[in-house]
Each structure stands twice: as structure tokens, then as C-alpha cells.
N, C-alpha and C positions, 0 to 999 in steps of 0.2 A: 476611428481608431483611438482618438483622444478620449472619447467617452468611455470606451472599453478600458483603457489604461487607468483612468480615474477609478472606475469600479474595481479593477484588479488591485490597485494600490489600497483602496478601502478595505478590501477583504484581507489582504496581507497584513495590514496594520491591525485590523480587528483581531486577528489570530494572536498577536502578541500583546494586545491590550487585555486579554482574558487571563486570569490567574491559572486557569486549567492548562493553558499552553505551557507554562513553566513546570507544572506538575508532570505533564506528559514528557517534556524534555528531560527532566530529572529522572523519571522512571525509566525512560528508554535508554539514557546513557548508562545508568547503573546496570540494566538488564543486558545491553549489548556488550558492555565492558566485561561483565561477568561471563557471558557466553564466550567471548574471545579468549579470556584467560582460561576457561574450562577446556576449550578445544586445544589450546597449546599445551596445557598440562596433561591432557589425555595422550597427545602425540609424544610427549616426553617419556611416557611409561614404557613404551616398546617401539621398535622399528615398525613403520607403516608406510604404505604407498599413498596414503591420503595426504593431500596438501593442507596447509594452514587455511587456505581459502575454503576448501571443501569442509574442513572441520568446523569453521565458523558459521557456514551457511547451511548445514545439513544436520542439525540436531534439534531435539525438542526444545532446548533452551533458546534457540533462535526462533522457532515457529510460534511458540506460546506468546511471548510479548509482541511478536510481529502481527499476529492476528488481533490482539487486543488494542493496538494503537489506533486503528482506523475508526472505531466507534467514537473514541475520545477526540480525534481530529475533526470529524465530520458532523457530530451530533448537533452542533449549534448553527450550522450554515444557513438553514432555512427555519428550523424549528423556533430558534430564538427570535427571529424577525416576525414570524407569525404570532408568537406569544406576546411580544411587546407592542405589536401593531406598526412597527417601522417598515414592514414590507409595503404598506399602503403608500408611504412617502416615496419609496424606491420606485414602485410601479407607476406612480403618477408623474415621475420625472421623465424627461425626454430620452429614455433609454429603450432599447429593444429587449425582448424577453431573452433571446439567445445570448445577448451580452451579459445579462444577469446570471444565467445559468453557467456560462462558460467562465465568467470571472470568479464565481464562487468555487467552481471545480478547480481552477488553476490556483486560486488563493490557497486552498487546502493542499493542493499538490506541491506548491512551492514550500509550504511549511514541512511537508513530508520529506522533500529532498534535503531540506536544511537539517532535519533530524539525522539523516544518514551521513552528512558531510564529515562529522568528527570521526567516523569509522575509518576513513582513510588514514588517520594518524595511527591507528592500531597496527595496520600493516606496515606503515612506514617505520614506525618504532621497532617492529619486529625485525625488519630487514637491517636497520641501522645497528641494532644490538647484537644480533646473531650472525650478520654477514650472509644470510641465506635468503632466497626469495620465498615469498609466501605462496606463490603459485609457480607451476612448471612453465607456464607461458602467459604472455600478456592477455591472450584471448580468454583465459580462465578468469582473470581478474576483471577484465572489462565485461565479460559475459555475465558474471554475478551481479554487477551493478546494473547492467542492461535489463536483467530479469527483474531486479527490484523496482526499476522504473516502470516496467511494463505491468507487473502484477499490482504495483502500487496505484497506477492510474485506474485499473479495473475496480479495485477495492474502494478507492476513494469515490469513484463514480457511484458505486453501490451505496456508500454512506450518504452521499449528497441526495440520492433518490429516496432513501429512507427518511432523511431529515425533512424533505419536501412533503412527505406524506403525513406529518404530525406537527403539532405545536408544542410538544413536550420533548425536551432534550433526552430524558431517560428512555422514553419510548423509542426515539430515533436510535439511540445507542444500542438498545436491545435488538431492534430490528436489523441494524447493521451487523451486529455480531452474529445473529442467527443466519443471515444471508451469507456472510463470509465463511462462517464455520461450516455451514451446509455445503458451500462450494469446496471447501477444503477437504471435508470428510468424503465427498463424492469422488475426489481423486485418490483417496485411500482405499476405496472399495476393493481394488485388486489385491491388497494385502489382507483386508478383512475377510473377504469371501474365499480367497485362495482358489480362484477359478482356474480350471485346467484349460479353458478355451483361450487360445492365443488371440482370437479376434476380440474377445471380451477384454483381455488384458490390454490389448493395443488401444481399444476405444477408451478405456478408463485412464490409461497413461497419457492420452491426448489432452485430457482435462486436468491432469494431476499437477498441482503446483509443486509438490515435492519432487516428482520426477523431472519437471522442467528445471528446477533449481539444481538438482543433481547433475544434469547434463550441461547447463550453462556454466556451472562452477568448475567443470572439467574443460571448458573451452569448446564444448560441442554446441554451437549455436545453430539452432534449427529455425527455419522460417515459419514453420507451422504454428508453434506457440506465439511467435510474434504477431502473425495474422489473427490468431485466436484472441489475444488480449486487446489488440487495437480495435478489432471489429466489435468485441463485447463492450469495450469502453465506449465506443461511438453509439452503440445500441442503447445502453443504459442512460447515457446523456440525452439521447433523443427522448427516452421515456421520462427522464427528469424534466425535460422542457414541456412535455405534454401535461404532466402533473402540475408543474408550476403555473401554466396558463389556466388550467382548470380551477386551481385553488384561487388564483388571482381574480378571475371573473366571478367565481362563487362568492367571494368576499364582498 
């Protein structure tokens, strides 16, 4: 465990040693703050049954920067190490492959959760200023952040896998964006195709991140999306381990 914690600390520190980390933080804070402001401004225009939490997490202004941050967070996890040759030093150290893979995933995941921590202040400030709750129930607030943790784990795992496949950060970022965007669009096929089949709509909704966020932000926490994201994260991390072992022995 001590070896794993050392590796994890190394990954977390390396995230903040890179200038790109502060660019990501700045970009994300601006985008999330503007998204929250736009949601509240829209609700002020006319009476609505939509809560502030729903308005903040169910708009294009939320999804666009949300999808973009994962390539930036994960593109250097493996690609930079392979490019610079430091992966050889890491793999010859007395560490196991699963420890390397898991530490890199959790290092990026911790950075991702840190990105979201200031957003609590938006809702706290709203409640303090207006005297009204941002959500109708605590489950809606907790559900929204639970979904962010679940889908974030899956997308970060995809980004780590993409980074393990190449030695170029740009290539890793592009592959990550294509994979996440493809997964995101697949969940929108129900709207795009406008299928009349209930079975088709149900199947598409099962994979739709937009549908999941809409439900979770209303406090409708379903176990099926939880199982889906946890299992897919585990599967992608297993694939990541296989790719890492292959590239390590090939080198």
C-alpha cells in the first residue's frame, strides 16, 4: 500500500506541476461560473418548475466544456512518460503494473474532483443571497454530484486508455475526445433519429449521459446507470492494464 500511495502522490503532484493544469482550472472555472449565471438568469425571466440545480447541469453550456476537460486532464498520463522515456524508470522500479495504472487513473480523478469542488460555492452563495434552495430535495443535489463522479470516472478511464496507446499528447487528446464525444452522441440518437419504437428509445436512454443527468439532478437515482458506469470504468481500466503491459514489454 505504501508503494501505491507513493505512486499516487507522484501523479497528483505532477498534475499541478504542469502549466496545462492551471489553464484547465482557469478555463473550467470561467465556463462553469458562466453556465451557472446563465441558468439563474434564464430562470429569472419567467416562472418555471425547473430548479437551479437542473438549470445548471442540463444545458449545452454545461456539456460542452464538460466533454472538453477530459482530454486535457488525461492526455499526458502515459503519453508524456513514453515520449520522454521516464516510463522505463518507472517500470523497472519495484512496483506492479496494476499499481501504475490505478495510480495514474486516481491521480487524474482526484484532479477532476478538485475542479468541481468550487461549484459548491455557487449553490451555497445562491441560497445565502436569495434565501431559497437550489434544489427541491437534498437527493437532487447529491444525485447531480454522484452522477458527475460516476461519468467522470468512466471518461477519465477512457482518457487514460487513449494516452496509453500513443506517445504524443495531442494524439491522446484527440482520441479521448473522439471516444467521449462518440459515447455522448450515441446517447442522443433517440433525439436525432426520433424513433417511434419504445424499445429503441429505452435502449438509447440506458446509455445516454444526458438522460442520466436529467434524472439524477431531479433526485431520481437509478441503480442501472450506477452499475453501467462502474462496470464500464472497470472494463476500460482492465483494457488500460493490458495495453500498458504490452507497450512495456515491447519497449
